[in-house]
Backbone as CSV, one residue per row, in Angstrom:
resi,resn,N_x,N_y,N_z,CA_x,CA_y,CA_z,C_x,C_y,C_z
1,MET,1.570,21.118,147.380,0.899,20.728,146.482,1.967,20.259,145.411
2,ALA,1.759,19.202,144.590,3.096,19.236,143.454,2.538,19.266,142.157
3,VAL,3.236,19.866,141.216,2.724,19.749,140.006,3.760,19.011,139.051
4,ARG,2.819,18.114,138.207,3.640,17.280,137.126,3.365,17.257,136.198
5,SER,4.518,17.325,135.272,4.219,17.620,133.817,4.841,16.748,133.271
6,ARG,4.343,16.513,132.285,4.755,15.164,131.465,5.314,16.046,130.017
7,LYS,6.550,15.398,129.395,7.023,15.762,128.430,6.376,15.290,127.224
8,LYS,6.110,15.546,126.192,5.277,15.270,125.102,6.619,14.390,124.452
9,PRO,6.121,13.030,123.970,6.909,12.820,122.783,7.251,13.216,121.419
10,THR,8.739,13.178,121.289,9.299,13.973,120.207,8.640,13.698,118.668
11,LEU,7.993,12.381,118.713,7.161,11.655,117.890,5.832,12.371,117.145
12,ALA,5.264,12.760,118.141,3.695,13.406,118.513,4.003,14.935,117.705
13,ARG,4.792,15.680,117.947,5.179,16.896,117.602,5.316,16.894,115.854
14,PHE,5.855,16.059,115.445,5.781,15.505,113.860,4.435,15.020,113.092
15,ILE,3.760,14.711,114.043,2.575,13.935,113.418,1.581,15.168,112.649
16,ALA,1.273,16.190,112.852,0.565,17.182,112.478,1.291,17.942,110.963
17,PRO,2.421,18.209,111.217,3.398,18.496,109.527,3.287,17.303,108.866
18,LEU,3.431,16.350,109.047,3.710,15.186,108.365,2.607,14.927,107.540
19,MET,1.309,14.757,108.471,-0.119,14.551,107.751,-0.352,15.911,106.638
20,THR,0.052,16.864,107.097,-0.127,18.274,105.787,0.535,18.265,104.585
21,LEU,2.016,17.747,105.123,2.672,17.332,103.882,2.241,16.191,102.898
22,VAL,1.606,15.530,103.503,1.090,14.108,102.963,-0.249,14.308,101.937
23,ILE,-0.874,15.530,102.813,-2.155,15.843,102.097,-1.896,16.821,100.741
24,LEU,-1.136,17.657,101.415,-0.764,18.744,100.241,0.073,17.903,99.249
25,GLY,0.771,16.634,99.259,1.261,16.199,97.938,0.120,15.158,97.599
26,TYR,-0.698,14.718,98.119,-1.557,14.352,97.231,-2.602,15.006,96.483
27,PHE,-2.879,16.325,96.772,-3.595,17.556,95.768,-2.611,17.972,95.032
28,GLY,-1.434,18.039,95.363,-0.498,18.484,94.328,-0.275,17.661,93.156
29,PHE,-0.126,16.216,93.601,0.062,15.366,92.405,-0.912,15.265,91.705
30,HIS,-2.509,15.352,92.182,-3.554,14.941,91.362,-3.709,16.274,90.540
31,ALA,-3.308,17.296,91.054,-3.567,18.641,90.212,-2.948,18.921,89.089
32,PHE,-1.490,18.044,89.230,-0.622,18.090,87.978,-1.086,16.612,86.833
33,ASN,-1.407,15.403,87.541,-1.601,14.337,86.768,-3.113,14.020,86.569
34,GLY,-3.571,14.520,87.140,-5.415,13.906,87.696,-5.852,14.017,86.149
35,GLN,-7.616,13.441,85.909,-8.193,14.020,84.797,-8.142,14.795,84.423
36,TYR,-8.177,16.304,85.109,-8.594,17.586,84.585,-7.347,18.216,84.948
37,GLY,-6.196,17.715,85.153,-4.991,18.411,85.841,-3.998,19.419,84.878
38,ILE,-2.909,19.751,84.713,-2.153,20.555,83.938,-1.903,19.825,82.994
39,ARG,-1.471,18.868,83.280,-0.971,17.743,82.128,-2.221,17.174,80.786
40,ALA,-3.532,17.105,81.621,-4.748,16.868,80.716,-5.225,18.024,79.879
41,ASN,-4.833,19.093,80.676,-5.264,20.414,79.904,-4.570,20.682,78.895
42,LEU,-3.372,20.300,78.745,-2.151,20.650,77.853,-2.559,19.602,76.595
43,LEU,-2.751,18.206,77.025,-3.416,17.438,76.240,-4.586,17.860,75.130
44,MET,-5.759,18.192,75.670,-6.961,18.313,75.308,-6.663,20.124,74.542
45,GLN,-5.842,20.834,74.740,-5.619,21.659,73.830,-5.005,21.366,72.456
46,LYS,-3.805,20.669,72.799,-3.141,19.862,71.399,-3.910,19.225,70.840
47,ARG,-5.250,18.200,71.364,-6.257,17.634,70.205,-6.997,18.630,69.713
48,MET,-7.352,19.726,70.814,-8.396,20.771,69.983,-7.696,21.195,68.753
49,VAL,-6.519,21.539,68.825,-5.650,22.186,67.666,-5.984,21.179,66.539
50,GLU,-5.593,20.007,66.713,-5.956,19.037,65.782,-7.034,18.802,65.164
51,LEU,-7.727,18.775,66.195,-9.108,18.600,65.220,-9.724,19.935,64.469
52,GLN,-9.337,21.002,65.330,-9.711,22.286,64.184,-8.818,22.403,62.991
53,ASP,-7.660,21.673,62.915,-7.251,21.734,61.262,-7.711,20.680,60.950
54,GLN,-8.001,19.502,61.087,-9.057,18.718,60.572,-10.201,19.015,60.272
55,LEU,-11.041,20.012,60.925,-12.275,20.442,60.682,-12.047,21.745,59.499
56,GLU,-10.777,22.228,59.472,-10.735,23.407,58.227,-10.577,22.391,57.140
57,GLN,-9.539,21.209,57.063,-9.532,20.589,55.909,-10.816,20.008,55.273
58,ARG,-11.812,19.484,55.993,-12.985,18.634,55.678,-13.831,20.009,55.149
59,THR,-13.875,21.116,55.492,-15.020,22.252,55.216,-14.149,22.867,53.692
60,GLN,-12.764,22.602,53.871,-12.301,22.855,52.348,-12.767,21.773,51.328
61,ARG,-12.541,20.742,51.547,-12.774,19.452,50.935,-14.469,19.860,50.298
62,ARG,-15.350,19.564,51.319,-16.847,19.987,51.243,-17.232,21.272,50.555
63,ALA,-16.476,22.303,50.312,-16.821,23.438,49.558,-15.969,23.038,48.089
64,LEU,-15.339,22.358,47.863,-14.785,21.730,46.687,-15.619,20.715,46.113
65,LEU,-16.212,19.827,46.751,-17.458,18.681,46.272,-18.598,19.672,45.876
66,GLU,-18.865,20.664,46.712,-20.057,21.171,46.449,-19.862,22.164,45.246
67,ASP,-18.826,22.818,44.642,-18.182,23.501,43.769,-18.563,22.504,42.417
68,ARG,-18.177,21.052,42.510,-18.188,20.200,41.398,-19.600,19.714,41.461
69,VAL,-20.335,19.667,42.197,-21.773,19.148,42.002,-22.673,20.274,41.526
70,ALA,-22.327,21.838,41.811,-22.790,22.811,41.150,-22.598,23.013,39.355
71,LEU,-21.472,22.427,39.067,-21.074,22.292,37.796,-22.000,21.124,36.942
72,LEU,-22.268,20.276,37.663,-22.979,19.029,37.115,-24.736,19.091,37.362
73,ARG,-25.204,20.370,37.707,-26.635,21.007,37.861,-26.555,20.935,36.358
74,GLU,-28.731,20.458,36.090,-28.836,20.807,35.157,-28.898,22.279,34.567
75,GLY,-28.429,22.526,33.026,-28.206,24.399,32.730,-27.073,24.598,33.043
76,SER,-26.103,24.124,33.448,-24.476,24.805,33.671,-23.843,23.589,32.705
77,MET,-24.087,22.454,32.849,-23.285,21.562,31.727,-24.197,20.652,31.034
78,GLU,-23.875,20.059,29.578,-24.652,19.460,28.593,-24.905,18.265,29.189
79,LYS,-25.953,17.702,28.825,-26.098,16.166,29.515,-24.879,15.289,28.483
80,ASP,-24.507,15.560,27.286,-23.462,14.514,26.988,-22.121,14.585,27.684
81,MET,-21.843,15.978,28.477,-20.688,15.931,29.207,-20.842,15.258,30.314
82,VAL,-22.148,15.386,30.762,-22.264,14.650,32.340,-22.522,13.238,31.835
83,ASP,-23.000,12.813,31.021,-22.547,11.387,30.517,-21.315,11.020,30.439
84,GLN,-20.376,11.480,29.695,-18.978,11.148,29.713,-18.164,11.482,31.201
85,HIS,-18.444,12.371,31.521,-17.790,12.447,33.105,-18.503,11.470,34.022
86,VAL,-19.498,11.185,33.916,-19.830,9.811,34.960,-19.600,8.365,34.300
87,ARG,-19.516,8.640,33.129,-18.581,7.195,32.837,-17.094,6.935,32.607
88,ALA,-16.604,8.138,32.886,-15.415,8.048,33.338,-15.002,7.872,34.961
89,GLN,-16.015,8.288,35.600,-15.695,8.015,37.254,-16.002,6.605,37.359
90,LEU,-17.004,6.050,36.842,-17.480,4.556,36.915,-16.790,3.688,36.275
91,ASN,-16.260,4.115,35.250,-15.752,3.009,34.165,-16.544,2.262,33.820
92,MET,-17.652,2.604,33.105,-18.725,1.910,32.446,-19.051,2.250,30.968
93,LEU,-19.154,1.343,30.429,-19.285,1.268,29.025,-20.930,0.873,28.664
94,ARG,-21.494,0.962,27.337,-22.539,0.456,26.784,-22.142,-0.640,26.246
95,GLU,-22.954,-1.576,25.692,-22.290,-2.615,25.045,-21.932,-2.793,23.627
96,ASP,-22.442,-1.354,22.916,-22.070,-1.451,21.469,-20.731,-0.293,21.474
97,GLU,-20.121,0.024,22.627,-19.225,1.119,22.930,-17.814,0.368,22.405
98,VAL,-16.797,0.780,21.956,-15.389,0.023,21.963,-14.411,1.020,22.870
99,VAL,-13.418,0.165,23.515,-12.540,1.195,24.307,-11.140,0.901,23.754
100,LEU,-10.551,1.936,23.570,-8.828,1.773,23.047,-8.072,2.598,23.974
101,PHE,-7.233,2.082,24.416,-6.312,1.892,25.287,-4.916,2.803,24.874
102,ILE,-4.437,3.877,24.675,-3.395,4.477,24.388,-2.385,4.816,25.659
103,ASN,-1.063,4.171,25.458,0.015,4.546,26.243,0.535,5.781,26.054
104,ASN,0.707,6.622,26.817,1.414,8.034,27.232,2.867,8.121,27.321
């Protein structure tokens, strides 16, 4: 009885490790550069900080405007002062008024 054994080709021994490296490389690349990867996470955190700063600025601006509106409510300011303030902001005059420009 004769036993024949064939020697496996050397290339066949490297297929499984090579495929493993390719798959690990693919997933590693997308873990860093993908839509939800490390780089995208850093960009989202940076954007979140920018938006929080913008929100804080707008909140402060809104509080300032609310304070100014509170000053214009009836009872806190006289009507002639409101009229004067509105005219200054809108640059409007009545027909019988005269404007004097003074250089400072």
